[in-house]
C-alpha positions as CSV (number, residue, x, y, z in Angstrom):
1,X,-8.7,19.7,-38.0
2,X,-7.7,16.1,-37.2
3,X,-4.0,17.0,-37.4
4,X,-4.5,19.6,-34.7
5,X,-6.3,17.2,-32.5
6,X,-3.6,14.6,-33.0
7,X,-0.9,17.2,-32.1
8,X,-2.9,18.2,-29.0
9,X,-3.4,14.6,-27.9
10,X,0.3,13.9,-28.4
11,X,1.3,16.9,-26.4
12,X,-1.0,15.8,-23.5
13,X,0.4,12.3,-23.6
14,X,4.0,13.6,-23.6
15,X,3.2,15.9,-20.7
16,X,1.7,13.1,-18.6
17,X,4.7,10.8,-19.3
18,X,7.2,13.5,-18.4
19,X,5.5,14.9,-15.4
20,X,7.9,15.4,-12.5
21,X,7.6,13.3,-9.3
22,X,6.5,16.5,-7.5
23,X,3.2,16.4,-9.4
24,X,2.6,12.9,-8.1
25,X,3.6,14.0,-4.6
26,X,0.4,16.2,-4.5
27,X,-1.7,13.0,-4.1
28,X,0.5,11.5,-1.5
29,X,-0.4,11.8,2.2
30,X,1.4,14.5,4.3
31,X,4.9,13.5,5.2
32,X,5.4,11.2,2.2
33,X,7.7,11.7,-0.8
34,X,8.4,9.7,-3.9
35,X,12.1,9.3,-3.8
36,X,12.6,7.4,-7.0
37,X,10.8,5.0,-9.4
38,X,11.6,2.4,-12.0
39,X,9.2,0.8,-14.4
40,X,7.9,-1.5,-11.7
41,X,9.1,-0.2,-8.3
42,X,8.3,3.0,-6.4
43,X,10.4,4.1,-3.4
44,X,8.3,6.1,-0.9
45,X,9.6,7.7,2.3
46,X,6.8,8.5,4.8
47,X,8.3,10.1,7.9
48,X,4.9,10.7,9.6
49,X,3.1,7.8,11.3
50,X,0.4,6.4,8.9
51,X,-2.3,3.9,9.4
52,X,-3.0,1.0,7.0
53,X,-5.4,3.1,4.9
54,X,-3.0,6.0,4.5
55,X,-0.2,3.6,3.5
56,X,-2.5,2.1,0.9
57,X,-3.4,5.6,-0.3
58,X,0.3,6.5,-0.6
59,X,1.0,3.3,-2.6
60,X,-2.0,3.9,-4.9
61,X,-0.9,7.5,-5.6
62,X,2.7,6.5,-6.3
63,X,1.7,3.7,-8.7
64,X,-1.2,5.6,-10.3
65,X,-2.1,3.5,-13.4
66,X,1.2,1.6,-13.7
67,X,0.8,-2.2,-13.7
68,X,2.7,-4.1,-12.5
69,X,3.7,-1.8,-9.7
70,X,5.0,-2.2,-6.2
71,X,5.3,0.9,-4.0
72,X,7.6,0.2,-1.0
73,X,7.3,2.5,2.0
74,X,10.0,3.3,4.5
75,X,9.7,5.5,7.6
76,X,13.4,6.2,7.7
77,X,15.0,8.0,4.7
78,X,18.4,6.4,5.6
79,X,17.0,2.9,5.2
80,X,15.3,3.5,1.9
81,X,17.2,2.9,-1.4
82,X,18.3,6.0,-3.2
83,X,17.5,4.4,-6.6
84,X,14.5,2.2,-7.3
85,X,15.6,-1.3,-8.4
86,X,14.2,-2.7,-11.6
87,X,12.1,-5.2,-9.7
88,X,11.4,-6.5,-6.1
89,X,14.4,-8.8,-6.2
90,X,16.7,-5.8,-6.3
91,X,15.8,-4.9,-2.7
92,X,18.2,-6.2,0.0
93,X,16.8,-8.2,2.9
94,X,17.8,-5.3,5.1
95,X,15.8,-2.8,3.0
96,X,12.8,-5.1,3.1
97,X,12.7,-5.6,6.8
98,X,13.3,-1.9,7.4
99,X,10.2,-1.0,5.3
100,X,6.7,-0.6,6.5
101,X,5.5,-2.8,3.5
102,X,4.6,-2.6,-0.1
103,X,1.5,-1.6,-2.1
104,X,0.9,-4.2,-4.8
105,X,-1.1,-2.4,-7.4
106,X,-2.2,-5.5,-9.3
107,X,-3.9,-6.9,-6.2
108,X,-5.0,-3.5,-4.8
109,X,-3.4,-4.5,-1.5
110,X,-0.9,-3.1,1.0
111,X,1.2,-5.9,2.6
112,X,2.7,-4.8,5.9
113,X,6.1,-5.9,7.1
114,X,5.9,-6.4,10.8
115,X,8.6,-4.7,12.8
116,X,10.2,-6.9,15.4
117,X,11.9,-5.4,18.4
118,X,15.5,-6.5,19.0
């Protein structure tokens, strides 16, 4: 009996680890998609206007239980990286200022990047 339980547990863990990004998208606010992820970084594109609470919800959903995790949010798909970098240092200054901000899962906080008009 314990062997069957062990196999069932292993199957559930494997399914959770290999779940497609689309499954995570279900918890994201409308208009948001998880473009890519690395062990630490999530790249979110949210084309609909979102308030601070919705941005935090998007980041929380993208990171789920991952720690450390930073979920960066871009309103423009063209400005967001195609591939998630290994860490925050992998983002260019242009990508950072084009983002809306980042959800820092360890601190349970969304940090906004202020947009400055040219």
